[in-house]
N, C-alpha and C positions, 0 to 999 in steps of 0.2 A: 647061902641063901637060895632058896628054891623059887622058881617062877612057876606060877600056876596059870594056865590058859584054859578057859572053859571049853567044854565040848561044843557049845553054841558058837563060840568064836572060831574054833577049828572048822566047824561045819560051814559057817558063813564064808570062810576063806577057801573052802574046798580043799583043805590040807589035812593030812594025818598028823599026829603028834611028831612023828619022825621028820616028815616033810617040813613042818613048821620050824623045827630045830635047825635044819639045814638052811632054810630060808633066812632065818634070823642071823645065822652065822655069816652067810654070804652078804647080807645087807650091811652088817657091822663091818666086815672087811671092806666092802665097797665104799663105805662112808669114812674110811680111815680111822675107825674106832677100835679095831683089833688088827694086830699083825696076822700074817698068814697062818703061822702054826697055832697060836691060840684060837683063831677062828676055826681051823680044822678040828681042833680038839673039842670046841663047843659043838661042832656039827657031828662029832663022833666018828670022824673019818680020818683016814691016813692023809698025809700031805698030797700025795698024787691023786687020790680020789677027790679031795677037796678042790684041787686045781682043775680037775675035770668038771666038777660042778660049776666052778666059776666060769670056765670056758663055755659051758652049755648056756650060761646066762649072758655071755659076751661081756664078762667083767674081767678086765686085764689083771693078770697075776703080777706082772712086773710093771712098775710105774716109775720110769726114769725121771729124776729131778732135773732142773735146769743145770745144776752143778754136774750131774752125770753127762748131760749133753755137751757142756763146755769141755769136760775132760776128754770125751770122745772126739770132739772137734780138734782139740790140741794134738791128740794122738794121731789123728789121720791127716793133719795139716802137713803138706809137703810130700805126701805119699805119691809116688809116680811109678806105676808099674811094680817092679820088683825092688825098688829102693825103700829103705826104712829111714824114719827120721832119726837124727842124731840125738844122743842123750843130753 
């Protein structure tokens, strides 16, 4: 399915067609509607270039979940200097 955006809309937004494509991809990623790689593909960018676009918009690339935080907390619990937690 092709999406058509009128020249008037692009002009009103002050964006080129290419800039609008990247903007839409960034916003879909930020809204958790598209994962990183599909959003990068929509933008027509490599993963690295898309990550740079996100960074320029202050959109975090990595979004740890509460589960990630709990895993990190368990992993680091009991660490004291050079000691490692037991398995």
